[in-house]
N, C-alpha and C positions, 0 to 999 in steps of 0.2 A: 689473547690466546688462553690465558689462565682461566678466565671465566668460561670459555667454551669447554675446556677440559672438565671443569667442575660441573657444569650443567650436563655434559655427556655422562659423567659419573652418576649423577642423580638419576638420569633417565635409565641407565642400565640397571641400577639397583631397583628402581621402581618396576622395571620390566620383569626382573627376576622375582620380585614380590608378587606380581600378578600371576606369573607362571606357577609359583608355589601355591599349592592348594591344601585344603584339609579334607580329611576323610572321616565320615561319620560311622564307618563300619569296622573300626578297630585296626585298619591298615596303617602302615607307616605314613607319617605326615611330612610333606615337603616344606622346607622353609628356606628363605634366602637370608644369607648371613653376609653382612658388610663388614669387612675387616677395617678397623681404624688404622690410619697411617702411623700411629704411635706404637703399633705392635711389631714393626719391622726392626731387625737388628742385623749387623754385619756378622758373617760367619768367619771367624778367625781373622787375624791380622788387624791392621789399622790404616789401610790405604784408602778407605772410603769415608766420606762424611755424609751423614744422614741428618737433614734438618728440615724445618718447616718455615718457609719464607713468610715474612710479615705480610707481603702483598697477596699471598695465597696460602693461608694457614691450613687449609684442608688438603693441600698437596704435600707429598714427601719429595724433597729434592735430594738426589744422590749424586755426589761428585767424587772423582777419584784423583789421587795424586800422581797417577801414571797413565799414559796412553796405553791402550791394548789390555788394560787391566780386566781380566776375566774373573770377577769376584762374585760371590753369592751374598744375597741378603735373605733372611728367613723370617717367617711369621708362623707362630703356633695357631692351629685351627681348632677352635673349641667345638668339638663334635662328640657325641655320645659313642661309646664303643659299639661297633656293629652298625653304625650309621654309614650311609652311602653318599659319596660325592657324585652329583649328577652333571654339574657344569661349573666352569670357572670363567669369570670375566675380569679383565684388568684394563683400566683406563690409564693411559700414559702419553707422554710427549717427549720426543728426542730432538736435539737441536739440528742435526744434520746426518748425512750418510756416514755410516761407520760407527755411530754411537747407538746402541740398541739394547733391548732385552733379548738375549739370544736363546734363552731356555726357561721354561717353567717346569718345576719338578714338585711332585707330591711324594713325600716319604712318610713311612710309618715307623714309629719307635716302640718296640716292645722290650722292656727291661733295658739292656744296653745295646741291643741290636737294631740297626736301622735297615729298612728295606725300601728301595725305590719302587713306588707303585706305578708311576708314569713319568716320562719326560716328554714335554711338548715343545717342539721347535720346528722351524724358525718363526720368530715373531717379527712382523714387519716393522720397519722404521717409520716414524711419522712425526714430522716437524709441525704438523697442524694439530696434533692431538687426536687420538682415536681410542677405541676400546677393542681389545683382543677378546674374543669369545671362543672358548675351547669347543672342539667337537663334543657330542654327547659322551659322557663318561658313566661308568657304573662301577666305581671303586669303593669297596667296603673297607672300613677302618676297624681293625681289631686292637689297635693301640693308639698312642698319641700321634697326631697328624701334624706335619709341618709342610708348609709351602715355601719353596725357594725360588728366587729369580736370579738367573745368571746374567750379569751385566757386562757389556763391552764398551769401552770408551775410545773414540778416535783421537781425542786430545784431552790432556789433563784439565783444560779449561771447560770441557763439556759437562753438562749435567743432564740427568734424566728425571723428569717429573712424573710421579705416580699419583694419579688422582684418587683412585680407590680400587679396592679389590672386592668382588662379590662372589659368593659361592652358593650354588643351589644344592641343598642337602636333603636327603631322605632319611628320616630318623624314626 
C-alpha cells in the first residue's frame, strides 16, 4: 500500500507540473510546488507524533496519543507576495473509518495577524490511499502563507500517512 501511495504522489506532482506552464509575454508564470514532508510541524501541544517510517521515508506518518484528537499540523508555503494559489493536492492514507483529514486550511500571516483565506472540508477517508485535489482556487497571498491540516483519530493506535502535498501557484 505504501508504494501505491508514493507512486500516486509522484503522478499528481507530475500532472501539476504539466498543467503549470510558462508565458513568453510577461504574464505571471504558473509553477507546481511539491512540499516536502519534513516541512510539517504540530500546532501547539504535544499529543501528535510526526515521523518518517524507514519502510516508506517519503511518507509522513502522524499518530496521536488520544482518540478523537482534532489537532492541526502546519507547513509554510514558499510563495512570492502577490502570488496566487490555483490548486492544492494532498496524497494520504487512513487506516479505517473515523480517522481522517477533516479540514484543509490556507491562512495568510501579515505581521502578527492571521487571516483564514479558505477552509476546505470534508476530505474523504481512504484506507487504500488516494489524493485529494481541491476545486479550482484563486487565492492571492499578500503575506506569509501557511497550509494546515486538521486531523481526527478514531483510536490512539491509528496513524495517517501523508504521501506529499503539491500546490499549483501563479506568480
